KOLLUM-90735 format. One line per 10 residues: number of its first residue (from 1); for each residue x, y, z of N, C-alpha, C, O. Coordinates in steps of 0.2 Angstrom, whole numbers. Each point is the difference from the previous one (the first is absolute). Example, Ala and Ser with C-alpha at 12.3 -4.5 7.8 and 13.67 -1.06 7.14 Angstrom:
% residues 2
1> 66/-28/39/-4/6/0/4/6/0/5/-1/3 ~ -7/6/-7/4/6/1/-4/5/3/3/6/1 $
END
This chain:
% residues 378
1> -154/48/-74/4/-4/6/0/3/5/1/6/-1 ~ -3/-10/10/2/3/4/3/-3/6/-3/-3/5 ~ 10/6/-4/5/-4/2/-2/2/7/-3/5/2 ~ 7/-13/3/2/5/8/7/-1/1/2/-5/0 ~ 0/9/1/7/-1/4/3/1/3/0/6/1 ~ 4/-11/2/2/2/7/7/3/0/4/-1/-5 ~ -1/6/10/8/2/-2/5/-4/7/-1/-3/5 ~ 4/5/-7/4/-5/5/4/3/1/4/1/-5 ~ 1/2/13/2/5/2/3/4/-2/-2/4/4 ~ 5/-3/-6/2/8/-1/3/1/-10/3/6/-2 $
11> -4/-10/-2/3/-2/-4/-7/4/-6/-4/-2/-3 ~ 7/11/5/-5/6/-4/2/-3/-8/-4/1/-5 ~ 11/-5/4/-1/-2/-7/-4/-4/-4/-1/0/-6 ~ -1/-5/10/-3/-5/-3/-7/2/5/-4/0/-5 ~ 0/2/10/-5/1/1/-2/5/-2/-6/1/2 ~ 8/4/-4/-6/5/-5/6/3/-6/-2/5/-2 ~ 5/-6/1/3/1/-8/-4/-7/-2/-4/1/-5 ~ 4/-7/6/-2/-5/-2/-8/0/-2/-2/-2/-5 ~ -3/6/11/-5/1/-4/-3/4/-4/-5/0/-3 ~ 9/6/4/2/6/-6/0/-1/-5/-5/2/-4 $
21> 11/-7/2/0/-1/-6/-6/-8/-2/-2/0/-6 ~ 0/-3/8/-7/-3/0/-5/3/-2/-5/-2/-2 ~ 5/6/3/-9/6/-2/2/4/-4/-4/4/-3 ~ 10/-5/1/2/2/-6/-3/-6/-8/-2/1/-6 ~ 2/-4/9/-1/-6/-4/-9/-2/-2/-4/-2/5 ~ 2/2/-12/-8/3/2/-3/-7/0/-6/1/-2 ~ 8/-7/4/-6/-3/2/1/2/9/-4/-3/3 ~ 9/7/1/-3/0/5/-6/7/1/1/4/-4 ~ -6/-4/9/-5/2/-1/1/5/6/-2/6/0 ~ 5/-8/5/0/2/9/5/-5/5/-2/-5/2 $
31> 7/6/-1/2/0/6/-1/0/8/1/6/2 ~ -3/-12/4/-3/2/6/9/0/3/3/-5/-2 ~ -1/9/7/7/-2/-1/0/-1/12/-1/4/5 ~ 4/-11/-6/1/-3/9/4/7/2/6/-2/-1 ~ -5/7/2/8/2/7/0/3/4/-6/-1/2 ~ 10/5/3/2/3/3/4/6/-2/3/1/-6 ~ -5/6/12/2/6/3/7/0/-5/1/3/-5 ~ 5/-7/9/6/1/-1/4/1/-8/3/4/-2 ~ -7/-15/-1/4/4/-7/-4/7/-3/3/3/-4 ~ -7/-3/6/-3/5/-5/3/7/1/2/3/-5 $
41> 0/-1/9/4/6/4/7/0/-3/3/4/-3 ~ 1/-13/3/7/1/-4/0/1/-6/6/0/-2 ~ -12/0/-4/-1/1/-8/-9/-3/-1/-3/3/-5 ~ 0/-8/7/-5/0/-6/-5/4/2/-6/-2/-2 ~ 7/9/7/-2/5/-2/-3/0/-10/-4/-2/-4 ~ 14/6/4/-2/-5/-7/-1/1/-6/1/5/-4 ~ -2/-11/3/-4/-2/-2/-8/-3/-2/-3/-2/-5 ~ 1/4/10/-9/2/5/-1/7/-3/-6/1/-1 ~ 9/2/0/-3/7/-1/3/-1/-9/0/4/-5 ~ 0/-8/6/3/1/-11/-5/-4/-4/-1/1/-6 $
51> -4/-8/11/-6/-4/-2/-5/-1/4/-3/-5/0 ~ 2/14/6/-6/-3/5/-6/-2/-5/-5/-3/3 ~ 4/4/-10/-6/-4/-1/-2/-6/-1/-6/-3/0 ~ 12/2/-1/-2/-9/-1/6/-4/6/3/-5/-2 ~ -2/8/8/3/-3/8/-4/2/4/-3/5/1 ~ 3/-11/2/-4/2/5/3/-1/7/3/-6/1 ~ -3/10/4/5/-4/4/-4/-2/9/-4/3/4 ~ 5/-9/-2/1/-1/6/1/-2/5/2/-6/-1 ~ -1/9/8/4/1/1/1/-3/7/-1/3/5 ~ 4/-13/-7/0/-3/4/4/-2/5/0/-5/5 $
61> 5/10/-6/6/1/6/3/6/0/-2/5/-4 ~ 5/-5/8/4/5/3/6/1/-4/2/5/-2 ~ 3/-11/2/6/1/-5/4/0/6/6/-1/-1 ~ -8/2/7/7/1/6/-3/-7/2/-6/-1/0 ~ 10/-3/1/-1/-8/4/-5/0/7/-6/-1/0 ~ 11/3/5/1/-3/7/-11/3/-1/-5/-3/3 ~ 5/9/-6/-7/4/0/-3/-6/-3/-4/-3/5 ~ 3/-1/-11/-4/-6/-3/0/-4/4/-5/-4/1 ~ 12/2/2/-1/-7/4/-5/1/8/-2/-5/3 ~ 2/10/-3/-8/1/5/-6/-8/-1/-2/-2/-5 $
71> 2/-2/13/-5/-3/-2/-7/2/-2/-3/-3/-5 ~ 1/10/11/-5/3/-6/-1/2/-6/-5/-2/-3 ~ 11/5/-2/0/0/-6/-1/-4/-4/-4/-1/-4 ~ 9/-4/6/1/-8/-5/-9/0/-2/-2/3/-5 ~ -4/-7/9/-6/-1/-4/-4/5/-1/-6/-2/-2 ~ 7/10/2/-4/3/-3/4/2/-7/-2/3/-4 ~ 9/-5/5/2/2/-8/-2/-6/-6/-1/0/-6 ~ -1/-7/11/-1/-5/-4/-8/-1/-3/-2/-2/-6 ~ -4/7/15/-7/-3/-6/4/8/-5/0/-1/-6 ~ 3/8/7/-1/2/-7/1/-2/-6/-3/2/-5 $
81> 9/-8/4/-2/-2/-8/0/-4/0/4/-4/-3 ~ -9/2/7/-7/-9/-3/-5/5/0/-5/-3/-2 ~ 3/11/3/-5/2/0/2/5/-8/-5/0/-5 ~ 11/2/3/1/1/-4/-1/-4/-7/-2/1/-5 ~ 7/-9/6/0/-4/-5/-10/-1/-4/-2/0/-5 ~ 0/-1/13/-9/-2/-2/-3/5/-1/-5/-2/-3 ~ 5/7/4/-4/6/-2/-2/3/-6/-5/3/-2 ~ 13/-5/1/-1/3/-9/3/-5/-4/4/-5/2 ~ -6/7/-7/1/-7/-6/4/3/-5/-1/3/-5 ~ 7/-6/9/9/-1/-5/-1/-6/-2/-5/-4/1 $
91> 10/3/-5/3/-4/-8/5/-4/4/0/-6/3 ~ 3/9/-3/5/-4/4/3/3/8/0/6/1 ~ 2/-10/3/7/6/3/5/-4/1/0/-6/-1 ~ 5/9/2/9/1/-1/4/1/5/3/6/2 ~ -3/-12/2/3/-2/10/8/2/-3/1/-1/-6 ~ 3/2/11/7/4/0/0/-3/6/6/-3/0 ~ -10/1/6/5/-4/3/-5/-3/2/-5/2/-2 ~ 4/-10/9/-3/-3/2/-4/1/5/-4/-5/1 ~ 2/9/3/-3/4/4/-8/1/-2/-6/-2/3 ~ 7/4/-8/-9/3/-3/-3/-7/-2/-6/-1/1 $
101> 11/-8/-4/-3/-4/-1/-5/-1/4/-5/1/-1 ~ 7/-3/6/-7/-4/5/-7/4/0/-5/-2/-2 ~ 7/8/3/-9/6/0/-2/-4/-10/-6/0/-2 ~ 9/0/0/-3/-2/-9/-2/-6/1/-6/0/-2 ~ 9/-5/4/1/-7/-2/-5/-1/-6/1/-2/-6 ~ -9/3/10/-5/-1/-2/-2/4/-2/-6/-2/-1 ~ 6/9/-1/-2/4/-7/3/-4/-6/5/-3/-2 ~ -11/4/1/0/-4/-11/2/2/-4/-2/-2/-6 ~ 9/7/7/1/0/-7/8/2/1/3/1/5 ~ 0/0/-13/6/-7/-2/3/7/4/-2/6/1 $
111> 8/-11/2/6/7/4/8/-3/-2/1/-6/1 ~ 1/9/-2/9/1/-1/5/1/5/1/6/0 ~ 2/-8/2/8/3/5/5/-3/-3/2/-4/-4 ~ -1/10/8/10/3/-4/4/-4/5/0/-3/6 ~ 1/3/-7/8/-3/8/6/7/-5/2/0/-6 ~ -1/5/12/4/2/2/9/1/5/2/5/4 ~ -1/-10/-7/7/-3/1/1/-9/-5/-4/-2/-5 ~ 12/-1/8/1/-4/-1/2/-4/4/5/1/4 ~ -7/-5/-4/1/-6/3/7/-3/3/1/-6/2 ~ 4/12/-2/5/-5/0/2/-1/5/6/-2/0 $
121> -11/2/6/4/-3/6/-6/-3/5/1/-1/6 ~ -7/-1/-10/-6/-4/1/2/-5/6/5/-4/1 ~ -12/5/4/2/-3/3/-6/-5/2/-4/1/-5 ~ 0/-7/8/-4/-2/-1/-9/3/0/-5/2/-3 ~ 8/-1/10/-8/6/1/0/4/-4/-6/2/0 ~ 10/4/-5/0/2/-4/-2/-5/-5/-6/1/-1 ~ 8/-6/-4/-1/-2/-4/-10/-1/1/-4/0/-5 ~ 2/-2/14/-6/-4/0/-6/7/-3/-4/0/-5 ~ 6/3/8/-2/9/1/-2/1/-9/-5/-1/-3 ~ 12/3/1/-3/-1/-9/-4/-4/-3/-4/2/-4 $
131> 6/-10/6/-3/-4/-2/-7/1/-1/-4/0/-5 ~ 3/2/13/-11/1/-1/-1/5/-5/-4/-1/-5 ~ 9/5/7/-2/6/-3/-3/1/-8/-5/3/-2 ~ 8/-9/-1/2/-4/-8/-5/-4/-1/1/-4/-5 ~ -7/2/10/-4/-5/0/-5/5/2/-5/-3/0 ~ 5/8/0/-7/4/3/0/7/-5/-3/5/2 ~ 6/-7/-8/2/5/-4/-2/-2/-9/-2/-6/0 ~ 1/9/-4/-2/-3/-6/7/0/-6/1/-4/-4 ~ 4/11/5/4/1/-1/8/4/5/1/5/3 ~ 4/-10/-5/4/2/7/9/2/-5/4/-3/-4 $
141> -3/9/6/5/2/-7/4/2/7/-1/3/6 ~ 7/-6/-11/8/3/4/1/4/-8/-3/0/-5 ~ 8/6/9/3/8/-2/6/-3/-1/4/1/5 ~ -1/-7/-11/6/-1/1/0/-10/-3/-3/-4/3 ~ 8/3/-8/1/-7/1/4/-4/3/-2/-6/1 ~ 7/10/2/2/-2/6/-4/0/5/2/-5/4 ~ -6/8/-2/-5/-2/7/-6/-5/-3/-5/-3/3 ~ 6/2/-10/-5/-3/1/5/-10/0/-1/-5/2 ~ 5/9/-6/5/-8/2/1/-3/8/1/-6/2 ~ 1/13/3/-2/-4/4/-6/-1/6/1/0/6 $
151> -8/0/-10/-4/1/4/2/-8/-1/2/-3/5 ~ -2/1/-9/-2/-9/-6/8/-2/6/0/-4/5 ~ 4/8/-7/4/-7/5/2/1/9/4/-3/2 ~ -6/7/0/-4/1/7/-5/-3/4/1/-2/6 ~ -8/4/-8/-7/-1/-3/-2/-5/-3/-5/-3/3 ~ 6/0/-7/-3/-3/-4/-6/0/-5/-3/-5/-3 ~ 3/12/2/-4/4/-7/3/5/-3/4/4/0 ~ -10/-5/-4/3/5/-6/-5/5/1/-5/-1/2 ~ 8/7/-5/-6/7/0/-3/-2/-6/4/-3/-4 ~ -12/5/1/0/0/-4/1/5/-6/-4/1/-5 $
161> 9/3/7/-1/7/-3/8/3/1/2/-3/4 ~ 1/7/-5/6/2/0/-1/8/-6/1/1/-6 ~ -2/4/15/0/7/-3/4/3/1/0/0/6 ~ 6/5/-7/6/2/2/-5/8/2/-4/2/-4 ~ 6/0/10/1/7/-1/1/7/-3/4/0/-4 ~ -7/5/4/3/5/-4/-1/5/3/-2/1/6 ~ 4/6/-11/2/6/1/-4/4/-3/-2/0/-6 ~ 0/4/11/-3/8/-6/6/6/-2/3/3/4 ~ -4/-4/-11/7/0/-4/-2/10/-4/3/3/-4 ~ -8/-2/7/-4/6/4/3/4/3/3/5/-3 $
171> -2/-6/11/4/-1/3/8/2/2/4/5/3 ~ -3/-11/-6/7/-3/2/4/-1/-8/-1/-5/-3 ~ 3/10/0/4/-1/-6/9/6/-1/3/5/3 ~ -2/-9/-8/3/6/0/2/5/0/6/0/3 ~ -10/5/-6/-2/6/1/-3/4/5/-1/6/-1 ~ -1/-9/6/-4/2/8/3/7/1/-2/5/-2 ~ 12/-7/6/0/5/2/10/1/-5/4/-4/-3 ~ -4/9/5/8/2/-5/6/-4/7/-3/-1/5 ~ 7/0/-7/3/-1/7/4/6/8/1/0/6 ~ 0/3/-10/1/6/3/-4/2/4/1/1/6 $
181> -10/-1/-8/-3/5/3/-2/-5/3/-3/2/5 ~ 3/-8/-5/-2/-6/4/5/0/9/-3/0/5 ~ 10/1/-8/3/0/3/-1/6/8/0/-1/6 ~ 0/7/-11/1/5/4/-7/1/2/0/5/4 ~ -8/-8/-5/-5/1/6/3/-3/5/2/3/5 ~ -1/-11/-6/-1/-4/6/6/1/5/1/-4/4 ~ 6/11/-5/2/3/2/6/-6/1/1/-2/6 ~ 1/0/-15/6/-7/1/4/5/-5/-1/5/-4 ~ 11/-9/7/5/4/-4/-1/1/-7/-2/-5/-3 ~ 4/11/-3/2/-2/-5/6/-5/-3/-1/-4/-5 $
191> 9/4/11/4/-2/-1/1/-6/-2/5/-3/-3 ~ -11/1/7/3/-7/2/-3/-7/-6/-4/2/-5 ~ 8/-9/6/-7/-5/-4/-3/-3/4/2/-3/5 ~ -9/4/-5/-4/-4/7/-6/-7/-4/-4/0/-4 ~ 7/-3/9/-1/-10/2/-8/1/0/0/6/2 ~ -7/-7/-4/-4/0/5/-3/-9/1/-1/-5/-3 ~ 1/7/8/-2/-5/3/-10/-2/6/1/2/6 ~ -6/-3/-8/-4/1/1/-7/-8/4/-5/-3/-3 ~ 6/4/8/-4/-5/2/0/-1/5/5/3/3 ~ -10/-8/3/-2/-2/4/7/0/4/4/0/-5 $
201> -1/1/10/6/1/5/-1/-10/3/-4/-1/4 ~ 7/-3/-6/-3/-7/4/4/-3/-4/1/1/-6 ~ 3/-6/11/3/-8/0/-1/0/-8/5/2/-3 ~ -10/-5/-2/-1/-4/-6/4/9/-4/5/-1/4 ~ -3/4/-6/0/6/-3/9/-2/0/4/1/-4 ~ -3/-3/11/8/2/-3/2/4/-1/3/0/-5 ~ -2/6/8/1/6/-3/9/2/3/3/5/-1 ~ 1/-12/5/4/-1/3/3/1/-3/5/3/1 ~ -6/-8/-9/5/2/-5/1/1/-7/1/-5/-4 ~ -3/12/3/0/4/1/4/3/5/6/0/-2 $
211> -7/3/8/6/3/2/8/-3/-1/6/3/0 ~ -7/-9/-1/7/-2/2/1/1/-6/6/0/-1 ~ -8/2/-6/3/-1/-5/5/7/1/5/0/-1 ~ -9/3/5/0/11/-2/10/-4/2/1/-3/-6 ~ 3/3/9/5/0/2/5/0/-9/5/3/-2 ~ -7/-6/0/5/-3/-6/-3/7/-7/3/4/-4 ~ -8/-4/6/-4/6/-7/5/7/5/6/2/-2 ~ -10/1/8/6/4/2/5/2/-3/0/4/-5 ~ 5/-7/8/5/-2/-2/2/2/-8/6/1/-1 ~ -8/-1/-2/3/0/-8/-7/5/-3/0/3/-6 $
221> -7/-2/11/-3/8/-1/-3/3/1/-6/1/-1 ~ 12/1/5/-5/6/9/-4/4/-1/-2/4/4 ~ -1/-5/-11/-3/6/1/-9/-4/0/-5/3/-3 ~ 3/-10/7/-3/-3/-1/-6/0/8/1/-1/6 ~ -7/3/-9/-5/-1/6/-5/-4/0/-4/0/-5 ~ 4/-4/10/-8/-3/0/-5/4/5/1/2/6 ~ -9/-3/-11/-2/1/4/-8/-5/4/-6/0/-4 ~ 7/-3/10/-3/-4/2/-10/4/2/-4/1/5 ~ 4/-2/-11/-10/2/-1/-3/-6/3/0/-5/-3 ~ -4/6/9/-5/-6/3/-5/5/5/0/6/2 $
231> -4/-12/-2/-4/3/4/-3/-8/5/1/2/6 ~ -3/-6/-6/0/-4/6/6/-2/2/4/-2/-4 ~ -4/2/8/8/-2/3/1/-6/5/-6/-1/0 ~ 8/-2/4/0/-7/3/7/5/2/5/2/-4 ~ -7/-2/13/4/5/3/10/-6/-1/4/0/-4 ~ -7/-3/10/7/-5/0/5/0/-8/6/1/-1 ~ -10/-3/-2/4/0/-8/3/7/-2/5/0/-2 ~ -8/6/4/1/7/-1/8/0/4/5/2/-3 ~ -7/-5/10/5/2/5/7/-4/-5/6/3/0 ~ -6/-9/-3/5/-4/-2/-1/4/-8/2/3/5 $
241> -2/-1/-9/2/6/-5/4/6/4/5/3/-3 ~ -7/-2/8/3/7/2/8/-3/3/5/4/1 ~ -6/-8/0/6/-3/4/4/3/-4/3/5/0 ~ -3/-11/-5/4/-1/-6/2/5/-2/6/2/0 ~ -11/2/-2/0/8/-3/7/3/3/5/1/-4 ~ -4/-1/11/3/2/6/8/-5/0/5/3/0 ~ -6/-11/0/3/-1/1/8/0/-8/6/-1/0 ~ -10/2/-7/3/3/-6/5/9/-1/2/2/-6 ~ -3/1/11/-3/7/-2/-1/0/-5/5/0/-4 ~ -12/1/2/-1/1/-6/-4/5/1/-1/3/-5 $
251> -2/2/13/-7/5/0/0/3/-5/-6/3/-2 ~ 12/-3/-2/3/10/-5/-9/-7/-6/-4/3/-4 ~ 4/-9/5/-2/-3/-5/-5/-3/-3/-1/-4/-5 ~ -3/6/11/-6/-4/1/-7/7/3/-2/3/5 ~ 1/-3/-10/-8/3/5/-8/-5/0/-4/-3/-4 ~ 4/6/10/-6/-5/3/-6/6/-2/0/6/1 ~ -5/-9/-4/-6/9/-2/-8/-6/2/-5/2/-3 ~ 4/-5/5/-4/-2/4/-8/5/5/0/5/3 ~ -6/-10/-5/-3/5/-2/-4/-3/-5/3/-4/-4 ~ -13/5/4/-4/-3/-6/1/7/-5/0/5/2 $
261> 0/-6/-8/0/5/-4/-4/-2/-6/3/-4/-3 ~ -9/6/-2/-6/1/-1/4/-3/-8/6/0/-3 ~ -12/-4/1/2/-5/-5/2/6/-7/5/-1/-4 ~ -9/7/1/5/4/-3/6/7/2/3/5/-3 ~ -4/-9/7/8/6/3/7/-6/-3/6/1/-1 ~ -10/-7/1/9/-4/-1/3/0/-6/6/-3/0 ~ -9/7/-6/2/0/-3/6/3/1/5/-4/-1 ~ -4/8/3/7/5/0/5/-3/3/4/4/0 ~ -3/-10/4/5/-4/3/1/-3/-6/5/2/-3 ~ -7/-3/1/2/-8/-6/5/7/-4/6/1/0 $
271> -11/2/-4/6/7/-5/6/4/4/4/4/-2 ~ -6/-5/8/7/4/4/4/-6/1/5/1/3 ~ -5/-6/-6/6/-4/4/6/-2/-7/2/4/-4 ~ -1/-11/5/7/-1/-7/-2/-6/2/3/-1/-5 ~ -4/-2/6/-1/-8/1/-3/-3/9/2/2/5 ~ -8/-7/-10/-2/-2/4/1/-7/4/-1/-4/-5 ~ 2/-1/10/1/-3/3/-3/-4/4/-1/2/6 ~ -1/-8/-8/-10/-4/4/8/-8/2/3/-3/-5 ~ -2/3/11/2/-4/3/-4/-6/5/2/-3/5 ~ -9/4/-9/-3/-4/4/-1/-8/-1/0/-2/-6 $
281> -1/-3/12/1/-5/-4/-4/-5/1/1/-6/2 ~ -10/10/-4/-5/-2/-1/-4/3/-1/-2/6/3 ~ -2/-7/-7/-6/7/-7/-3/-3/-2/2/-3/-5 ~ -11/1/7/-2/-1/-5/1/2/-8/-3/-3/-4 ~ 7/9/0/1/1/-5/3/7/-2/-1/5/-3 ~ 7/-8/7/6/9/-1/1/4/4/5/4/2 ~ -13/-5/3/-2/5/2/-1/5/0/5/3/0 ~ -11/4/-1/-4/5/-3/4/5/-1/0/5/-4 ~ 6/-5/12/3/5/-1/7/1/-6/3/5/-2 ~ -2/-12/1/6/0/-6/-3/2/-5/1/5/-2 $
291> -7/-9/-2/-4/2/-7/-2/7/1/1/4/-5 ~ -3/-1/9/1/8/1/7/4/-5/2/2/-5 ~ 1/-5/12/5/4/-4/4/-2/-6/6/2/-1 ~ -9/-8/-6/5/-3/-4/-6/5/-3/2/5/-3 ~ -9/-6/3/-3/8/-3/4/6/-3/1/2/-5 ~ -1/-1/12/3/8/2/8/1/-6/3/5/-1 ~ -1/-14/-5/5/2/-1/9/0/7/6/2/-1 ~ -8/-6/6/7/1/2/3/-6/-1/-3/-5/-2 ~ 10/2/3/4/-6/-2/-1/-4/6/3/2/5 ~ -6/-8/-3/-1/-1/6/3/-6/-1/2/-3/-5 $
301> 0/1/13/5/-5/0/-4/-5/4/-5/3/2 ~ 4/-10/0/-5/-3/5/6/-6/3/6/-1/-2 ~ -10/-1/6/2/-10/1/-3/-4/-4/-6/-1/-1 ~ 13/-4/-1/-3/-5/-3/-6/-8/7/2/-6/2 ~ -7/10/-1/-3/-3/3/-7/2/-2/-2/5/-3 ~ -3/-13/5/-8/1/1/1/2/-7/4/-2/-4 ~ -10/6/1/-2/4/-6/2/6/-3/-1/3/-5 ~ 5/-3/12/4/6/-6/2/0/-6/-1/4/-3 ~ 7/-11/0/2/2/-7/-7/-1/-5/-1/3/-5 ~ -4/-7/9/-7/2/-8/-3/8/3/-4/2/-4 $
311> 6/2/9/-4/5/-2/5/4/-3/-2/3/-5 ~ 7/-2/6/6/3/-4/1/-1/-5/3/4/-3 ~ -4/-10/-1/0/-2/-8/7/0/0/4/-2/5 ~ -3/5/-11/9/1/-2/1/7/-1/4/3/-4 ~ -10/1/9/2/9/-2/5/-1/6/5/3/-4 ~ -1/-5/11/6/4/2/3/-6/2/0/-4/-4 ~ 3/4/11/7/-4/-2/-4/-3/11/-2/3/5 ~ 5/-12/-7/-1/-4/7/6/-2/2/4/-3/-3 ~ -5/5/11/7/-3/3/-2/-5/1/-5/-3/-1 ~ 13/-2/5/-3/-9/2/-4/6/7/1/5/3 $
321> -6/-11/-3/-3/0/8/5/3/5/5/-2/2 ~ -6/7/0/2/2/10/6/0/-2/4/3/5 ~ 1/-5/-11/7/3/-1/2/8/0/-1/3/-6 ~ 3/0/12/0/9/-2/6/1/-3/1/5/-3 ~ 4/-10/4/7/2/-4/-3/0/-11/3/3/-4 ~ -8/-9/3/-1/1/-6/-7/6/-1/-3/2/-5 ~ 3/1/12/-5/4/-4/5/7/2/5/-2/-3 ~ -4/5/4/7/2/-1/1/1/-7/0/4/-4 ~ 3/-9/6/3/0/-10/-6/2/-5/2/0/-6 ~ -9/1/8/-4/0/-6/1/7/2/2/4/-5 $
331> -3/-2/10/-3/6/4/8/7/-5/-2/5/-3 ~ 6/-6/3/5/3/-2/0/-2/-10/2/3/-5 ~ -5/-8/6/2/-2/-9/-7/9/-3/-1/4/-4 ~ -1/-6/8/-9/5/-3/4/7/-1/1/2/-5 ~ 2/2/14/0/4/2/7/4/-5/1/6/0 ~ 2/-10/-3/8/-2/-1/0/2/-8/6/3/-3 ~ -14/-4/-3/-1/-2/-4/-5/3/-5/-4/-3/-3 ~ 5/10/3/-8/3/-2/-5/-3/-5/-6/-1/0 ~ 12/0/-9/-3/-5/-4/-6/-5/3/-6/-1/0 ~ 12/-2/4/-5/-7/6/-7/2/2/-6/-2/-1 $
341> 9/8/5/-5/1/3/-10/6/-6/-6/0/0 ~ 10/2/-2/-6/0/-8/-3/-4/-1/-6/1/0 ~ 9/-7/-2/-4/-4/-5/-5/-4/6/-5/-2/-1 ~ 9/1/9/-4/-4/6/-7/5/-1/-6/-3/0 ~ 6/11/0/-5/2/2/-4/1/-7/-4/5/0 ~ 6/-8/-5/-4/-3/-6/-7/-4/3/-6/1/1 ~ 13/-7/0/-3/-5/1/-6/-2/2/-6/-2/-3 ~ 10/3/11/-8/-1/8/-4/4/-4/-4/-4/-2 ~ 3/11/0/-9/2/-1/0/-6/-7/-3/-5/0 ~ 6/6/-3/-4/-2/-7/-3/-9/4/-4/-4/-3 $
351> 7/3/8/-3/-8/0/-6/2/1/-4/-2/-3 ~ 2/8/11/-5/3/5/-7/3/-9/-6/0/-1 ~ 10/1/-2/-5/4/-4/-4/-6/-8/-5/2/-4 ~ 8/-8/4/-1/-2/-6/-5/-7/5/-5/-3/-4 ~ 6/1/9/-2/-4/4/-4/-2/5/-3/-5/1 ~ 5/11/5/-2/1/6/-5/7/2/-1/2/5 ~ -1/1/-11/-6/6/2/-4/-3/2/-2/-5/-3 ~ -1/8/9/-8/-1/4/-2/-2/-5/-2/-6/-1 ~ 0/13/-6/-6/-3/-7/2/-5/-2/-4/-3/-3 ~ 8/0/4/3/-8/-1/-4/-3/1/-5/-3/-2 $
361> 8/5/10/-3/-10/6/-6/3/2/-2/-4/4 ~ -2/9/-6/-5/2/2/-6/-4/-4/-5/-2/2 ~ 9/2/-10/-6/-4/-4/1/-7/-2/-1/-3/-5 ~ 4/0/11/4/-6/3/-6/-3/2/-2/-6/-1 ~ 1/11/7/-6/-1/6/-5/-2/-2/-3/-5/3 ~ 0/10/-9/-6/2/-1/-3/-7/-5/-5/-4/0 ~ 10/3/-4/2/-9/-3/-3/-4/5/-6/-1/-1 ~ 8/0/5/2/-6/9/-10/2/-1/-4/-4/-1 ~ 4/10/3/-7/2/3/-6/-2/-5/-5/-2/3 ~ 6/3/-11/-6/-2/-3/1/-10/-1/-4/-4/-3 $
371> 9/2/5/1/-7/1/-5/-1/3/-6/-3/-1 ~ 9/6/8/-4/-5/5/-11/1/1/-3/-4/4 ~ 1/9/-9/-4/2/2/0/-2/-10/4/-5/-1 ~ -6/5/-2/-3/-5/-5/3/-7/-2/-3/-4/-3 ~ 11/5/5/-1/-9/-5/4/-4/7/-2/-6/0 ~ 5/7/5/1/-5/7/5/3/-5/2/3/-5 ~ 2/-8/13/9/4/-2/5/-4/-6/1/-5/-2 ~ 0/10/2/5/-4/-9/6/4/2/5/0/-4 $
END
């Protein structure tokens, strides 16, 4: 089976890890990957080099927003996508954004679309866009039951399938790095308790919930540092967060680590940490970074919102939605109880290894591909 796979943004763990694991399923002969230079440089190269005989890369974009949106660039990209789809004999088209649908709507190849996000706050325009996508594809996949539920409630239709995001456990696992080695490599203190927060620095991620929780934590447990690991930043929101840190006199307890880090280096950040906190109020499936932390065996606390509970399962702790006091209580509960910390470490990694490995997720996609090609949607 030959698959045309469109990447989305810089979700390296999905854009490249999933195609790599798809090539390891016997039914998959080859994958044509529509992607860009930037996501390749941020980690895609790792997977492409490991499966170069089965993955053929087509550069349909640079991955740099303002360049890809130039008027003369978009028509070139549209013609390229249509030409690739029509000249080659693909069995399935795997789409991850609505952009390519208009170019491919007339191409008679089974198509599936994956919604990467939860329509928690979807408006009429968003629902119209998603409804249009739904009408043009043969299968519409949501990555969580929560997203499927919200799609039905907000937009009035249901996805045909739910397939969760997965994790490359060959890369992200409890044995990837020893904690002291990871900290030494990253230049992090050996004598502190480290809380990792890793996400886009934007309002829906609710980082302020963690910052407001810190004074209570520091009062009872002084040797605590929060690492704010971020790549994309909303400047006004960053200014707001830094202002809160200054006002609460938390400068010694918050380290901002801004910049793009290739995926293959991210296990060091997780393994250097004692605790991972996800404060986001809306997620497709608990956030890929949270799943990566869980796979690495890092005790995890998440906001009781959106798809976070579904992703976390019974492996970690949930705090009341946007409640800094309850978050502080949960943090202290883990930091002061070594047995609980060890138990949660085991439970979160088991959650991923039993249900959310990319090997298992890729097999679900191949089963869906087969149903589209041979049987119609099932």
